[in-house]
Each structure stands twice: as C-alpha cells, then as structure tokens.
N, C-alpha and C positions, 0 to 999 in steps of 0.2 A: 691310579686304578680301585684300590680298595678305597682308599679316602672316596669318590663320589659314590659308590656301593651305599660307603656308611650315610653319608648324607643322604642319597634318597631313600632309605628306610626311615630316617630320623625324619624326613619328610612327609613322605606316606603315615607317619606313625599319629605325625601332627592334624593331618588334616582331615576333617569332619565333615563331607553333606561338600564338598568341595571347595571349604573355608575350613584357613586354619584353626588353632583352639584358640586365638585371640577373637577371631572373627565369630567363632561360634559361642564365645562366651559373650559377646556383645547382642549379638541378637539373641541370644538368652535372653539378658537381661530389656532388651528390648522388649522381646515380648512377654515379659512379666509386668513392664511398665505399663503394657496396653493393656492386661488383661485387670490388674488394679485399676486404672482409668476406668475399663469399662466397667467394674463394679461399683466403685465410687459416683459414675455418674448415674445409676438406676438408683445410688440411696439418698435421699434426701433430711435424714436425719439428720438434727440440729442439738446440740446441747443448750438449755433454757434455763438461764440463773434466772429468780426473782426475788430482790429484795424490796424491802421495802424505807419510806424516806421519815428522816427525822421532825417533816412538815405534818405529818400524822399526828403525833402528840402534839404538837403546837398547836390545831385546829380543834383535838381530840379532849384536850389532857393526861388522854393514855395513849398506851399503842391500843386502840378495838381491834378485835377480834372481824378479820378481813378471807374469804376464802379466793383464793386466784384459779379459775381454772386454765388449761392449758390442754388443747388437740387440735390438731391432723385433720385438717374436716375437708370434705369435698364439697361444688358448687352449692347445690342444692341445700348442704344443712348449714353452707354461710349465709344463702339466703333465711333458712329458717331461724335461726339465730340474730339476726338484724332484726327480721319483721317481728321478735319476739319483745326485743329489748331487755336490758342488763336485768330490772328488776322482775319482770317473766320467768327469764333463764333460772333465776337462781331461788322462783319457785319452787317451794316440797314438790306440787305435780305438773312439775311441766313435761318431764321426762326428758329432756333436750340435752343436760347430760349425761344421761346415762345414754342416750342413744348413738353420739360422738365416743365415748367413751372418755370422758376428759378426766386428765391428772390434776386433783385437787391439791393446792398448796395452801397451808393452814399460817395464820399470822396474828399474834395476838400479843398484849405486853409481856408475857413468859417466853414468848418467840419471837424474837425480832432478827433472827440470824438468815441469812442469803438461804435458798433453797434451791435445789437442783434436780431439774428432769436429762439425766443421761441421753447422750444422745444413740446409746443400746438400750434405753429402759426398753423392757416388754409392751409396756405401751406403743412406743412409734410401729413393733413389731406387727399390730393390730391395727393401729390405724392406718399402713403401708398396703394391706391387702382390698382395703376400701381406694387406692389413688389417687390419695387429696392434693386438693392442686393449694390450700393453703392451712399456714398456721396460723392460728386465733389463741388469743389469753386476754380472758376476762377477768376485770376483777369487780367482785361483791361490794362495791363501794357507797355509801349510802346516796340517796338519788338529791341532785341539785337542784331547784327549781328550772334554772338556768340552765339546764342540759336541754339538749337537742332534743327533739321527743322522734322517735323510730318510724320510716326508717332509716334517718338523718345518721350519720357518724356519731358515735358514742365516747366519748371520751375516756370509759374506763373498756372501751376495748380497742385492743392494737390486733392488725389483718397485714401477714406477710406472708406476701405468696411462693408457695415452695416450686423451684426450677429444678432441673434434671441437672446436675452440675457435673464437671471433669473433673471438680478439686473437690476435698472434703469440706461440705458447708460450714461459713462461719457461725459462730456460739452468738447468739442470742440473751440481750442481759436487759430486764424491765426493772422498771423501778415506780413502784407504786405512790404517789403522792397521796394527796387530802382528795383531789377532785377526780384524778386523773391518773394512769397509767402510760411511762412515756418508754420508751426504747433507748437507752443511753450506749457509748460506744464501749466503758469499764465493767469490769463486774460488780453490783451492787456491793456498799460494806454495811457492816449491823450498826445501825445508828446508835444505838448503846455503848457501843467502844469508844466513840468519844466523846461520851460523859466521864 
C-alpha cells in the first residue's frame, strides 16, 4: 500500500501538463529548434570573403588599386546598376554606391590579404530594411574593349539571389581576377603568401 502511494507521488511530480519530464524536455527542445529555424528563415545575411588573384600582378606588373563593392539590393536597384555599367557605377558623380549603401573593400600592392564582410555586419541591418532580393558584388577593374556593353552581364559583377532560408546561408567567396570576378568554393588566400 505504502509503495503504491510513493510511486503515485513520484509520478505526479514527474508529470508536467500531461507529459513526463522527459517529454517536457523534448517538447521544449522542439520549441527552441522551431524558434531558431523561424529566425534563420527570416535572415538572409551571408558572410562574404573577397580576395585577389595572382593573375592581377601578372597582368599589371603590380597589384593595382581596386575597389570591390558589396551590397544587398532590391530589384529596382539591381536594374539601375546593370543599366549604368561598371564605369558609370564607380564614377564619382553617379550616386548609386551611396544610394544602395555599398560596403567597399580596397585592394592594392600593399593590401593583398582577403577581406571579409561578416554576416552580422551593420551593413546587413541597413540592407535588410529594404527587403533586398539580390546580393551584388562589383569590382572596379579596368574596362576591356572585349567586355559586353550594358545591359548585358558584365564579368566584373556577380549577382547572387538572396533566399529565405531554413538554415543559415552559406558563405560567399569571391576572387578578383585580371578581367573578371568569380565565385569560388573555398576562401581566397593572400597571393603574396605563395611568393
């Protein structure tokens, strides 16, 4: 008799809202997981790492001064960037860079190390307020006469659609070459480290 009463008291203490303590822990973990997934599904921030290739020094005899802009933009902003072309985009009086809040990375003979835009950078907070659709990376490389004219795709520009993701978005790795920029699978290295 006493044993059954003790068992009943222990069982009642282990029961929370009809579930045992183990069940409550499982449901609590599921709730946290769902909350985490909902948060990350609403966030499209990505870490972007930009580097330069050794091809630049081979083409120009030195590593030239280059600006690489990164921005998360709306469809309207993207159309404006495409129509302007890279030369007009980087022109001092264009105003496009300021309008989209571009984050600029500078490379030169003295700065050849890869540079990173963190996924939690302040720029992302500003960009996300406009509900962007695309991540755009634009390199201020010299014009080549063989490059296509706008609005045809320019090899100095990379356009990456932003998606609502259930998991954290993958990192973006960009390599700046002599006439184009390319998206690569691994983080770029400092080309001078190979010397």
